[in-house]
A tleap script that builds the chain and sets N, CA, C and O, in Angstrom:
source leaprc.protein.ff14SB
mol = sequence {
  NMET ILE THR PRO GLU ALA GLY ASP VAL VAL
  SER VAL HIE TRP TYR GLY LYS LEU LEU ALA
  PRO THR SER GLU THR PHE THR PHE VAL LEU
  SER GLY ASP GLU GLY PHE ARG MET PHE LEU
  ASN GLY VAL LEU LEU ILE ASP ARG TRP ASP
  THR CYS CYS ASP VAL MET THR ALA SER ALA
  TYR LEU GLU ALA GLY SER TYR TYR ASP PHE
  ILE LEU GLN TYR LYS GLU MET SER ASP GLU
  ALA ASN PHE LYS VAL GLU TRP TYR SER SER
  SER THR ARG GLN GLU VAL ILE PRO ALA THR
  GLN LEU PHE TYR SER GLN ARG VAL ASN ASP
  LEU VAL TYR GLN VAL PRO VAL ILE GLN GLY
  PRO THR ILE PRO SER GLN SER THR ILE CALA
}
set mol.1.N position { -13.189 -6.550 3.083 }
set mol.1.CA position { -11.929 -5.940 3.443 }
set mol.1.C position { -11.377 -5.221 2.217 }
set mol.1.O position { -11.483 -5.731 1.101 }
set mol.2.N position { -10.795 -4.052 2.412 }
set mol.2.CA position { -10.301 -3.265 1.290 }
set mol.2.C position { -9.059 -3.908 0.683 }
set mol.2.O position { -9.012 -4.098 -0.532 }
set mol.3.N position { -8.062 -4.246 1.477 }
set mol.3.CA position { -6.925 -5.050 1.008 }
set mol.3.C position { -6.545 -6.010 2.129 }
set mol.3.O position { -6.599 -5.627 3.297 }
set mol.4.N position { -6.164 -7.242 1.811 }
set mol.4.CA position { -5.805 -8.182 2.860 }
set mol.4.C position { -4.509 -7.803 3.575 }
set mol.4.O position { -4.351 -8.109 4.757 }
set mol.5.N position { -3.582 -7.145 2.885 }
set mol.5.CA position { -2.294 -6.815 3.487 }
set mol.5.C position { -2.315 -5.498 4.247 }
set mol.5.O position { -1.584 -5.346 5.226 }
set mol.6.N position { -3.133 -4.544 3.823 }
set mol.6.CA position { -3.095 -3.201 4.418 }
set mol.6.C position { -4.506 -2.759 4.789 }
set mol.6.O position { -5.086 -1.900 4.123 }
set mol.7.N position { -5.054 -3.340 5.842 }
set mol.7.CA position { -6.401 -2.996 6.270 }
set mol.7.C position { -6.457 -1.846 7.243 }
set mol.7.O position { -7.544 -1.367 7.563 }
set mol.8.N position { -5.310 -1.384 7.726 }
set mol.8.CA position { -5.279 -0.285 8.688 }
set mol.8.C position { -4.927 1.027 8.005 }
set mol.8.O position { -4.279 1.052 6.958 }
set mol.9.N position { -5.367 2.107 8.617 }
set mol.9.CA position { -5.070 3.467 8.170 }
set mol.9.C position { -5.425 3.622 6.689 }
set mol.9.O position { -4.559 3.855 5.846 }
set mol.10.N position { -6.713 3.487 6.397 }
set mol.10.CA position { -7.248 3.597 5.044 }
set mol.10.C position { -8.241 4.747 5.028 }
set mol.10.O position { -9.031 4.902 5.959 }
set mol.11.N position { -8.204 5.551 3.978 }
set mol.11.CA position { -9.235 6.571 3.815 }
set mol.11.C position { -9.655 6.624 2.354 }
set mol.11.O position { -8.849 6.398 1.452 }
set mol.12.N position { -10.930 6.928 2.136 }
set mol.12.CA position { -11.492 7.003 0.789 }
set mol.12.C position { -12.328 8.270 0.706 }
set mol.12.O position { -13.101 8.580 1.613 }
set mol.13.N position { -12.165 8.995 -0.390 }
set mol.13.CA position { -13.033 10.138 -0.694 }
set mol.13.C position { -13.492 9.929 -2.131 }
set mol.13.O position { -12.716 10.127 -3.066 }
set mol.14.N position { -14.750 9.529 -2.314 }
set mol.14.CA position { -15.283 9.284 -3.650 }
set mol.14.C position { -16.322 10.349 -3.949 }
set mol.14.O position { -17.188 10.629 -3.119 }
set mol.15.N position { -16.239 10.941 -5.130 }
set mol.15.CA position { -17.268 11.891 -5.532 }
set mol.15.C position { -17.615 11.653 -6.988 }
set mol.15.O position { -16.762 11.298 -7.802 }
set mol.16.N position { -18.866 11.852 -7.290 }
set mol.16.CA position { -19.345 11.641 -8.643 }
set mol.16.C position { -20.814 11.998 -8.723 }
set mol.16.O position { -21.306 12.839 -7.971 }
set mol.17.N position { -21.508 11.347 -9.644 }
set mol.17.CA position { -22.931 11.584 -9.859 }
set mol.17.C position { -23.698 10.288 -9.636 }
set mol.17.O position { -23.234 9.199 -9.974 }
set mol.18.N position { -24.871 10.438 -9.064 }
set mol.18.CA position { -25.791 9.328 -8.846 }
set mol.18.C position { -26.981 9.553 -9.758 }
set mol.18.O position { -27.598 10.617 -9.722 }
set mol.19.N position { -27.310 8.566 -10.574 }
set mol.19.CA position { -28.445 8.653 -11.493 }
set mol.19.C position { -29.636 7.937 -10.878 }
set mol.19.O position { -29.554 6.762 -10.523 }
set mol.20.N position { -30.744 8.662 -10.756 }
set mol.20.CA position { -31.963 8.069 -10.195 }
set mol.20.C position { -32.666 7.226 -11.256 }
set mol.20.O position { -32.951 7.722 -12.346 }
set mol.21.N position { -32.951 5.950 -10.951 }
set mol.21.CA position { -33.618 5.099 -11.925 }
set mol.21.C position { -35.132 5.320 -11.995 }
set mol.21.O position { -35.749 5.095 -13.035 }
set mol.22.N position { -35.719 5.760 -10.890 }
set mol.22.CA position { -37.161 5.983 -10.817 }
set mol.22.C position { -37.433 7.219 -9.966 }
set mol.22.O position { -36.556 7.673 -9.230 }
set mol.23.N position { -38.638 7.761 -10.063 }
set mol.23.CA position { -39.034 8.909 -9.241 }
set mol.23.C position { -39.720 8.392 -7.983 }
set mol.23.O position { -40.880 7.981 -8.014 }
set mol.24.N position { -38.987 8.419 -6.885 }
set mol.24.CA position { -39.527 7.976 -5.606 }
set mol.24.C position { -38.512 8.235 -4.504 }
set mol.24.O position { -37.393 8.671 -4.776 }
set mol.25.N position { -38.894 7.970 -3.277 }
set mol.25.CA position { -38.007 8.127 -2.138 }
set mol.25.C position { -37.110 6.902 -2.013 }
set mol.25.O position { -37.584 5.766 -1.966 }
set mol.26.N position { -35.805 7.157 -1.961 }
set mol.26.CA position { -34.816 6.106 -1.758 }
set mol.26.C position { -34.245 6.233 -0.356 }
set mol.26.O position { -34.000 7.338 0.128 }
set mol.27.N position { -34.036 5.105 0.287 }
set mol.27.CA position { -33.360 5.080 1.574 }
set mol.27.C position { -31.963 4.536 1.341 }
set mol.27.O position { -31.791 3.457 0.775 }
set mol.28.N position { -30.964 5.293 1.785 }
set mol.28.CA position { -29.561 4.907 1.680 }
set mol.28.C position { -29.158 4.243 2.993 }
set mol.28.O position { -29.501 4.726 4.072 }
set mol.29.N position { -28.431 3.139 2.893 }
set mol.29.CA position { -28.000 2.375 4.055 }
set mol.29.C position { -26.482 2.262 3.987 }
set mol.29.O position { -25.947 1.640 3.069 }
set mol.30.N position { -25.785 2.860 4.953 }
set mol.30.CA position { -24.334 2.804 5.002 }
set mol.30.C position { -23.903 2.021 6.231 }
set mol.30.O position { -24.447 2.207 7.319 }
set mol.31.N position { -22.929 1.152 6.051 }
set mol.31.CA position { -22.387 0.389 7.173 }
set mol.31.C position { -20.887 0.265 6.996 }
set mol.31.O position { -20.379 0.228 5.875 }
set mol.32.N position { -20.193 0.201 8.109 }
set mol.32.CA position { -18.747 0.047 8.087 }
set mol.32.C position { -18.191 0.299 9.469 }
set mol.32.O position { -18.889 0.776 10.363 }
set mol.33.N position { -16.933 -0.028 9.627 }
set mol.33.CA position { -16.304 0.266 10.904 }
set mol.33.C position { -15.508 1.565 10.760 }
set mol.33.O position { -15.136 1.963 9.656 }
set mol.34.N position { -15.266 2.190 11.856 }
set mol.34.CA position { -14.628 3.500 11.963 }
set mol.34.C position { -15.598 4.566 11.452 }
set mol.34.O position { -16.727 4.613 11.940 }
set mol.35.N position { -15.230 5.418 10.504 }
set mol.35.CA position { -16.096 6.556 10.187 }
set mol.35.C position { -16.481 6.656 8.731 }
set mol.35.O position { -15.734 6.244 7.844 }
set mol.36.N position { -17.680 7.218 8.491 }
set mol.36.CA position { -18.115 7.490 7.124 }
set mol.36.C position { -19.100 8.642 7.088 }
set mol.36.O position { -19.754 8.960 8.082 }
set mol.37.N position { -19.191 9.268 5.905 }
set mol.37.CA position { -20.127 10.362 5.652 }
set mol.37.C position { -20.694 10.206 4.246 }
set mol.37.O position { -20.054 9.636 3.363 }
set mol.38.N position { -21.908 10.723 4.055 }
set mol.38.CA position { -22.523 10.733 2.738 }
set mol.38.C position { -23.178 12.090 2.506 }
set mol.38.O position { -23.929 12.587 3.345 }
set mol.39.N position { -22.878 12.678 1.350 }
set mol.39.CA position { -23.475 13.939 0.929 }
set mol.39.C position { -24.273 13.700 -0.347 }
set mol.39.O position { -23.840 12.943 -1.216 }
set mol.40.N position { -25.428 14.333 -0.465 }
set mol.40.CA position { -26.235 14.275 -1.680 }
set mol.40.C position { -26.569 15.716 -2.058 }
set mol.40.O position { -27.211 16.433 -1.290 }
set mol.41.N position { -26.130 16.135 -3.245 }
set mol.41.CA position { -26.304 17.513 -3.716 }
set mol.41.C position { -25.824 18.538 -2.687 }
set mol.41.O position { -26.471 19.562 -2.464 }
set mol.42.N position { -24.691 18.248 -2.071 }
set mol.42.CA position { -24.078 19.176 -1.135 }
set mol.42.C position { -24.639 19.143 0.273 }
set mol.42.O position { -24.163 19.875 1.141 }
set mol.43.N position { -25.644 18.306 0.519 }
set mol.43.CA position { -26.254 18.206 1.849 }
set mol.43.C position { -25.709 16.963 2.552 }
set mol.43.O position { -25.755 15.860 2.008 }
set mol.44.N position { -25.198 17.152 3.752 }
set mol.44.CA position { -24.706 16.036 4.555 }
set mol.44.C position { -25.898 15.252 5.087 }
set mol.44.O position { -26.621 15.732 5.960 }
set mol.45.N position { -26.105 14.032 4.556 }
set mol.45.CA position { -27.239 13.211 4.982 }
set mol.45.C position { -26.857 12.207 6.065 }
set mol.45.O position { -27.672 11.891 6.932 }
set mol.46.N position { -25.632 11.707 6.021 }
set mol.46.CA position { -25.175 10.744 7.024 }
set mol.46.C position { -23.806 11.190 7.513 }
set mol.46.O position { -22.901 11.447 6.720 }
set mol.47.N position { -23.669 11.279 8.831 }
set mol.47.CA position { -22.406 11.686 9.439 }
set mol.47.C position { -22.140 10.795 10.645 }
set mol.47.O position { -22.642 11.051 11.739 }
set mol.48.N position { -21.361 9.768 10.442 }
set mol.48.CA position { -20.967 8.870 11.527 }
set mol.48.C position { -19.445 8.755 11.461 }
set mol.48.O position { -18.893 7.696 11.163 }
set mol.49.N position { -18.786 9.878 11.747 }
set mol.49.CA position { -17.360 9.993 11.521 }
set mol.49.C position { -16.518 9.466 12.677 }
set mol.49.O position { -15.467 8.869 12.440 }
set mol.50.N position { -16.940 9.665 13.897 }
set mol.50.CA position { -16.086 9.337 15.035 }
set mol.50.C position { -16.655 8.281 15.969 }
set mol.50.O position { -16.250 8.206 17.130 }
set mol.51.N position { -17.577 7.470 15.492 }
set mol.51.CA position { -18.081 6.358 16.296 }
set mol.51.C position { -17.995 5.096 15.459 }
set mol.51.O position { -17.853 5.160 14.238 }
set mol.52.N position { -18.078 3.982 16.097 }
set mol.52.CA position { -17.860 2.724 15.385 }
set mol.52.C position { -19.112 1.883 15.257 }
set mol.52.O position { -19.927 1.774 16.173 }
set mol.53.N position { -19.225 1.300 14.094 }
set mol.53.CA position { -19.982 0.077 13.886 }
set mol.53.C position { -21.499 0.220 13.889 }
set mol.53.O position { -22.194 -0.760 14.159 }
set mol.54.N position { -22.024 1.367 13.608 }
set mol.54.CA position { -23.465 1.544 13.472 }
set mol.54.C position { -23.849 1.486 12.001 }
set mol.54.O position { -23.080 1.905 11.135 }
set mol.55.N position { -25.027 0.971 11.722 }
set mol.55.CA position { -25.615 1.078 10.392 }
set mol.55.C position { -26.438 2.358 10.400 }
set mol.55.O position { -27.254 2.567 11.298 }
set mol.56.N position { -26.230 3.214 9.407 }
set mol.56.CA position { -26.923 4.502 9.346 }
set mol.56.C position { -27.765 4.563 8.082 }
set mol.56.O position { -27.377 4.038 7.038 }
set mol.57.N position { -28.934 5.217 8.186 }
set mol.57.CA position { -29.814 5.373 7.031 }
set mol.57.C position { -30.215 6.837 6.876 }
set mol.57.O position { -30.223 7.606 7.838 }
set mol.58.N position { -30.544 7.197 5.644 }
set mol.58.CA position { -31.093 8.514 5.326 }
set mol.58.C position { -31.926 8.356 4.068 }
set mol.58.O position { -31.605 7.541 3.203 }
set mol.59.N position { -32.988 9.129 3.965 }
set mol.59.CA position { -33.878 9.031 2.809 }
set mol.59.C position { -33.912 10.342 2.035 }
set mol.59.O position { -33.753 11.422 2.604 }
set mol.60.N position { -34.122 10.225 0.724 }
set mol.60.CA position { -34.226 11.399 -0.141 }
set mol.60.C position { -35.097 11.043 -1.341 }
set mol.60.O position { -35.041 9.927 -1.858 }
set mol.61.N position { -35.895 12.002 -1.768 }
set mol.61.CA position { -36.710 11.807 -2.965 }
set mol.61.C position { -35.841 12.085 -4.183 }
set mol.61.O position { -35.197 13.132 -4.258 }
set mol.62.N position { -35.818 11.155 -5.142 }
set mol.62.CA position { -35.037 11.296 -6.366 }
set mol.62.C position { -35.967 11.284 -7.572 }
set mol.62.O position { -36.958 10.554 -7.596 }
set mol.63.N position { -35.640 12.098 -8.572 }
set mol.63.CA position { -36.402 12.160 -9.827 }
set mol.63.C position { -35.738 11.265 -10.865 }
set mol.63.O position { -34.524 11.335 -11.058 }
set mol.64.N position { -36.520 10.428 -11.532 }
set mol.64.CA position { -35.999 9.526 -12.561 }
set mol.64.C position { -35.234 10.305 -13.623 }
set mol.64.O position { -35.699 11.337 -14.106 }
set mol.65.N position { -34.051 9.799 -13.982 }
set mol.65.CA position { -33.247 10.416 -15.031 }
set mol.65.C position { -32.431 11.615 -14.583 }
set mol.65.O position { -31.681 12.177 -15.381 }
set mol.66.N position { -32.559 12.022 -13.320 }
set mol.66.CA position { -31.790 13.161 -12.812 }
set mol.66.C position { -30.485 12.671 -12.201 }
set mol.66.O position { -30.414 11.589 -11.618 }
set mol.67.N position { -29.454 13.499 -12.352 }
set mol.67.CA position { -28.147 13.206 -11.766 }
set mol.67.C position { -27.974 14.049 -10.505 }
set mol.67.O position { -28.289 15.239 -10.491 }
set mol.68.N position { -27.469 13.413 -9.447 }
set mol.68.CA position { -27.274 14.080 -8.165 }
set mol.68.C position { -25.797 14.011 -7.792 }
set mol.68.O position { -25.159 12.971 -7.953 }
set mol.69.N position { -25.252 15.130 -7.289 }
set mol.69.CA position { -23.892 15.101 -6.756 }
set mol.69.C position { -23.873 14.144 -5.579 }
set mol.69.O position { -24.736 14.215 -4.704 }
set mol.70.N position { -22.892 13.246 -5.551 }
set mol.70.CA position { -22.861 12.171 -4.567 }
set mol.70.C position { -21.428 12.050 -4.045 }
set mol.70.O position { -20.501 11.796 -4.815 }
set mol.71.N position { -21.251 12.232 -2.736 }
set mol.71.CA position { -19.928 12.149 -2.123 }
set mol.71.C position { -19.975 11.136 -0.984 }
set mol.71.O position { -20.882 11.153 -0.152 }
set mol.72.N position { -18.981 10.257 -0.966 }
set mol.72.CA position { -18.807 9.295 0.118 }
set mol.72.C position { -17.414 9.481 0.704 }
set mol.72.O position { -16.435 9.605 -0.033 }
set mol.73.N position { -17.329 9.499 2.020 }
set mol.73.CA position { -16.046 9.565 2.710 }
set mol.73.C position { -16.000 8.405 3.705 }
set mol.73.O position { -16.997 8.071 4.346 }
set mol.74.N position { -14.817 7.804 3.814 }
set mol.74.CA position { -14.663 6.656 4.695 }
set mol.74.C position { -13.268 6.683 5.301 }
set mol.74.O position { -12.302 7.043 4.630 }
set mol.75.N position { -13.163 6.301 6.575 }
set mol.75.CA position { -11.848 6.158 7.209 }
set mol.75.C position { -11.823 4.898 8.056 }
set mol.75.O position { -12.828 4.498 8.643 }
set mol.76.N position { -10.656 4.289 8.103 }
set mol.76.CA position { -10.418 3.088 8.893 }
set mol.76.C position { -9.061 3.250 9.556 }
set mol.76.O position { -8.056 3.466 8.879 }
set mol.77.N position { -9.029 3.146 10.881 }
set mol.77.CA position { -7.791 3.355 11.610 }
set mol.77.C position { -7.087 2.041 11.969 }
set mol.77.O position { -5.862 1.959 11.885 }
set mol.78.N position { -7.839 1.024 12.363 }
set mol.78.CA position { -7.204 -0.233 12.751 }
set mol.78.C position { -8.183 -1.377 12.567 }
set mol.78.O position { -9.392 -1.174 12.450 }
set mol.79.N position { -7.648 -2.558 12.544 }
set mol.79.CA position { -8.409 -3.787 12.327 }
set mol.79.C position { -8.904 -3.860 10.886 }
set mol.79.O position { -8.374 -3.182 10.007 }
set mol.80.N position { -9.906 -4.672 10.653 }
set mol.80.CA position { -10.382 -4.907 9.293 }
set mol.80.C position { -11.139 -3.706 8.747 }
set mol.80.O position { -11.997 -3.145 9.429 }
set mol.81.N position { -10.822 -3.309 7.513 }
set mol.81.CA position { -11.497 -2.189 6.857 }
set mol.81.C position { -12.655 -2.724 6.021 }
set mol.81.O position { -12.457 -3.572 5.151 }
set mol.82.N position { -13.875 -2.224 6.286 }
set mol.82.CA position { -15.011 -2.596 5.454 }
set mol.82.C position { -16.016 -1.458 5.425 }
set mol.82.O position { -16.179 -0.725 6.400 }
set mol.83.N position { -16.685 -1.326 4.292 }
set mol.83.CA position { -17.620 -0.234 4.069 }
set mol.83.C position { -18.597 -0.680 2.986 }
set mol.83.O position { -18.184 -1.220 1.960 }
set mol.84.N position { -19.891 -0.455 3.212 }
set mol.84.CA position { -20.906 -0.859 2.243 }
set mol.84.C position { -21.945 0.247 2.115 }
set mol.84.O position { -22.376 0.837 3.106 }
set mol.85.N position { -22.341 0.517 0.860 }
set mol.85.CA position { -23.346 1.542 0.564 }
set mol.85.C position { -24.466 0.876 -0.227 }
set mol.85.O position { -24.257 0.396 -1.341 }
set mol.86.N position { -25.657 0.853 0.366 }
set mol.86.CA position { -26.815 0.231 -0.274 }
set mol.86.C position { -27.944 1.254 -0.375 }
set mol.86.O position { -27.881 2.335 0.211 }
set mol.87.N position { -28.972 0.888 -1.128 }
set mol.87.CA position { -30.187 1.695 -1.179 }
set mol.87.C position { -31.378 0.786 -1.416 }
set mol.87.O position { -31.235 -0.365 -1.829 }
set mol.88.N position { -32.570 1.336 -1.140 }
set mol.88.CA position { -33.810 0.642 -1.471 }
set mol.88.C position { -34.921 1.674 -1.589 }
set mol.88.O position { -34.810 2.803 -1.111 }
set mol.89.N position { -35.993 1.247 -2.240 }
set mol.89.CA position { -37.187 2.085 -2.394 }
set mol.89.C position { -38.383 1.150 -2.472 }
set mol.89.O position { -38.240 -0.063 -2.316 }
set mol.90.N position { -39.544 1.705 -2.711 }
set mol.90.CA position { -40.733 0.838 -2.798 }
set mol.90.C position { -40.667 -0.098 -4.006 }
set mol.90.O position { -41.323 -1.140 -4.014 }
set mol.91.N position { -39.877 0.262 -5.030 }
set mol.91.CA position { -39.780 -0.607 -6.210 }
set mol.91.C position { -38.398 -1.253 -6.374 }
set mol.91.O position { -38.185 -2.016 -7.316 }
set mol.92.N position { -37.469 -0.957 -5.476 }
set mol.92.CA position { -36.107 -1.493 -5.560 }
set mol.92.C position { -35.780 -2.210 -4.270 }
set mol.92.O position { -35.871 -1.623 -3.192 }
set mol.93.N position { -35.400 -3.475 -4.365 }
set mol.93.CA position { -35.012 -4.223 -3.166 }
set mol.93.C position { -33.704 -3.643 -2.633 }
set mol.93.O position { -32.975 -2.982 -3.374 }
set mol.94.N position { -33.401 -3.881 -1.367 }
set mol.94.CA position { -32.150 -3.379 -0.803 }
set mol.94.C position { -30.983 -4.056 -1.501 }
set mol.94.O position { -30.912 -5.283 -1.572 }
set mol.95.N position { -30.067 -3.240 -2.016 }
set mol.95.CA position { -28.916 -3.732 -2.763 }
set mol.95.C position { -27.797 -2.700 -2.704 }
set mol.95.O position { -28.035 -1.522 -2.436 }
set mol.96.N position { -26.576 -3.158 -2.956 }
set mol.96.CA position { -25.468 -2.229 -3.143 }
set mol.96.C position { -25.826 -1.378 -4.360 }
set mol.96.O position { -26.304 -1.905 -5.365 }
set mol.97.N position { -25.598 -0.067 -4.277 }
set mol.97.CA position { -25.943 0.802 -5.406 }
set mol.97.C position { -25.197 0.306 -6.638 }
set mol.97.O position { -23.968 0.234 -6.625 }
set mol.98.N position { -25.918 -0.036 -7.703 }
set mol.98.CA position { -25.270 -0.603 -8.884 }
set mol.98.C position { -24.340 0.403 -9.562 }
set mol.98.O position { -24.611 1.603 -9.582 }
set mol.99.N position { -23.251 -0.104 -10.111 }
set mol.99.CA position { -22.300 0.738 -10.835 }
set mol.99.C position { -22.973 1.462 -12.001 }
set mol.99.O position { -22.511 2.527 -12.411 }
set mol.100.N position { -24.055 0.899 -12.538 }
set mol.100.CA position { -24.767 1.535 -13.654 }
set mol.100.C position { -25.441 2.840 -13.237 }
set mol.100.O position { -25.861 3.616 -14.096 }
set mol.101.N position { -25.550 3.092 -11.939 }
set mol.101.CA position { -26.187 4.316 -11.442 }
set mol.101.C position { -25.164 5.339 -10.951 }
set mol.101.O position { -25.548 6.407 -10.475 }
set mol.102.N position { -23.866 5.031 -11.057 }
set mol.102.CA position { -22.805 5.909 -10.567 }
set mol.102.C position { -21.929 6.374 -11.719 }
set mol.102.O position { -21.560 5.581 -12.586 }
set mol.103.N position { -21.593 7.676 -11.728 }
set mol.103.CA position { -20.845 8.272 -12.828 }
set mol.103.C position { -19.793 9.229 -12.293 }
set mol.103.O position { -19.944 9.787 -11.206 }
set mol.104.N position { -18.728 9.415 -13.061 }
set mol.104.CA position { -17.755 10.443 -12.738 }
set mol.104.C position { -18.413 11.807 -12.873 }
set mol.104.O position { -19.346 11.980 -13.658 }
set mol.105.N position { -17.926 12.773 -12.106 }
set mol.105.CA position { -18.480 14.124 -12.194 }
set mol.105.C position { -18.223 14.735 -13.558 }
set mol.105.O position { -19.093 15.399 -14.122 }
set mol.106.N position { -17.025 14.511 -14.089 }
set mol.106.CA position { -16.679 15.003 -15.416 }
set mol.106.C position { -16.045 13.863 -16.190 }
set mol.106.O position { -15.247 13.096 -15.651 }
set mol.107.N position { -16.405 13.763 -17.443 }
set mol.107.CA position { -15.831 12.710 -18.273 }
set mol.107.C position { -14.391 13.083 -18.609 }
set mol.107.O position { -14.133 14.186 -19.089 }
set mol.108.N position { -13.455 12.174 -18.362 }
set mol.108.CA position { -12.051 12.437 -18.652 }
set mol.108.C position { -11.822 12.317 -20.149 }
set mol.108.O position { -11.342 13.266 -20.770 }
set mol.109.N position { -12.140 11.215 -20.726 }
set mol.109.CA position { -12.140 10.955 -22.164 }
set mol.109.C position { -12.618 9.523 -22.353 }
set mol.109.O position { -13.098 8.896 -21.409 }
set mol.110.N position { -12.489 9.011 -23.558 }
set mol.110.CA position { -13.013 7.675 -23.831 }
set mol.110.C position { -12.042 6.549 -23.506 }
set mol.110.O position { -12.338 5.387 -23.782 }
set mol.111.N position { -10.887 6.867 -22.924 }
set mol.111.CA position { -9.897 5.832 -22.619 }
set mol.111.C position { -10.172 5.189 -21.271 }
set mol.111.O position { -10.759 5.799 -20.378 }
set mol.112.N position { -9.740 3.962 -21.146 }
set mol.112.CA position { -9.778 3.257 -19.870 }
set mol.112.C position { -8.360 3.283 -19.325 }
set mol.112.O position { -7.411 2.949 -20.034 }
set mol.113.N position { -8.215 3.679 -18.062 }
set mol.113.CA position { -6.896 3.764 -17.451 }
set mol.113.C position { -6.658 2.568 -16.549 }
set mol.113.O position { -7.518 2.205 -15.747 }
set mol.114.N position { -5.502 1.964 -16.679 }
set mol.114.CA position { -5.079 0.907 -15.773 }
set mol.114.C position { -4.315 1.570 -14.636 }
set mol.114.O position { -3.345 2.287 -14.881 }
set mol.115.N position { -4.731 1.344 -13.413 }
set mol.115.CA position { -4.081 1.935 -12.255 }
set mol.115.C position { -3.475 0.802 -11.428 }
set mol.115.O position { -4.205 -0.036 -10.899 }
set mol.116.N position { -2.145 0.772 -11.312 }
set mol.116.CA position { -1.539 -0.302 -10.510 }
set mol.116.C position { -1.783 -0.068 -9.023 }
set mol.116.O position { -1.688 1.061 -8.542 }
set mol.117.N position { -2.096 -1.130 -8.307 }
set mol.117.CA position { -2.248 -1.076 -6.861 }
set mol.117.C position { -1.168 -1.962 -6.270 }
set mol.117.O position { -1.120 -3.166 -6.525 }
set mol.118.N position { -0.312 -1.354 -5.484 }
set mol.118.CA position { 0.778 -2.095 -4.868 }
set mol.118.C position { 0.344 -2.459 -3.459 }
set mol.118.O position { 0.125 -1.585 -2.621 }
set mol.119.N position { 0.224 -3.740 -3.207 }
set mol.119.CA position { -0.224 -4.196 -1.904 }
set mol.119.C position { 0.963 -4.421 -0.986 }
set mol.119.O position { 2.041 -4.820 -1.426 }
set mol.120.N position { 0.753 -4.165 0.261 }
set mol.120.CA position { 1.806 -4.392 1.238 }
set mol.120.C position { 1.385 -3.801 2.571 }
set mol.120.O position { 0.322 -3.187 2.662 }
set mol.121.N position { 2.189 -3.972 3.598 }
set mol.121.CA position { 1.832 -3.446 4.910 }
set mol.121.C position { 1.911 -1.922 4.924 }
set mol.121.O position { 2.667 -1.323 4.159 }
set mol.122.N position { 1.134 -1.314 5.787 }
set mol.122.CA position { 1.216 0.134 5.929 }
set mol.122.C position { 2.484 0.504 6.673 }
set mol.122.O position { 2.976 -0.259 7.505 }
set mol.123.N position { 3.007 1.675 6.367 }
set mol.123.CA position { 4.204 2.183 7.023 }
set mol.123.C position { 3.789 3.483 7.705 }
set mol.123.O position { 3.678 4.514 7.042 }
set mol.124.N position { 3.557 3.452 9.017 }
set mol.124.CA position { 3.027 4.625 9.711 }
set mol.124.C position { 3.784 5.910 9.452 }
set mol.124.O position { 3.163 6.966 9.331 }
set mol.125.N position { 5.096 5.859 9.363 }
set mol.125.CA position { 5.872 7.089 9.165 }
set mol.125.C position { 5.698 7.653 7.746 }
set mol.125.O position { 6.074 8.797 7.489 }
set mol.126.N position { 5.136 6.865 6.830 }
set mol.126.CA position { 4.956 7.322 5.448 }
set mol.126.C position { 3.481 7.365 5.058 }
set mol.126.O position { 3.157 7.458 3.874 }
set mol.127.N position { 2.595 7.300 6.029 }
set mol.127.CA position { 1.162 7.304 5.751 }
set mol.127.C position { 0.511 8.511 6.412 }
set mol.127.O position { 0.923 8.949 7.486 }
set mol.128.N position { -0.501 9.033 5.759 }
set mol.128.CA position { -1.269 10.136 6.343 }
set mol.128.C position { -2.745 9.830 6.228 }
set mol.128.O position { -3.165 9.037 5.386 }
set mol.129.N position { -3.518 10.457 7.072 }
set mol.129.CA position { -4.968 10.318 7.036 }
set mol.129.C position { -5.552 11.706 7.033 }
set mol.129.O position { -5.110 12.580 7.780 }
set mol.130.N position { -6.545 11.909 6.193 }
set mol.130.CA position { -7.231 13.217 6.159 }
set mol.130.C position { -8.658 13.035 6.571 }
set mol.130.O position { -9.417 14.003 6.613 }
savepdb mol mol.pdb
quit
């Protein structure tokens, strides 16, 4: 669950770089309720935006040491919000993509930013979804 207090009307748009650890075909496995999409180098590989509760897969050949543009989009309208992104290959067991393989598109600087998250119920009149 994304937050225990505000699981409804949630959307996420994450973009960055994916670093390939080895040269081989990777299968991406996305699961979640409501809708999600995955783009790799500008190509829409998974599009399950308006249906619920399917596990979707897509495969792509990755070159070791190469960085790929990686975009994930997720939306949750009601009930529990959950979303998982995994991958596997002939040499990698199925696992959530490790943080060591994900990077920001552009480096901001060497500082670490603390971002406060205020938890609470959603307020429909003050919430939007894109």
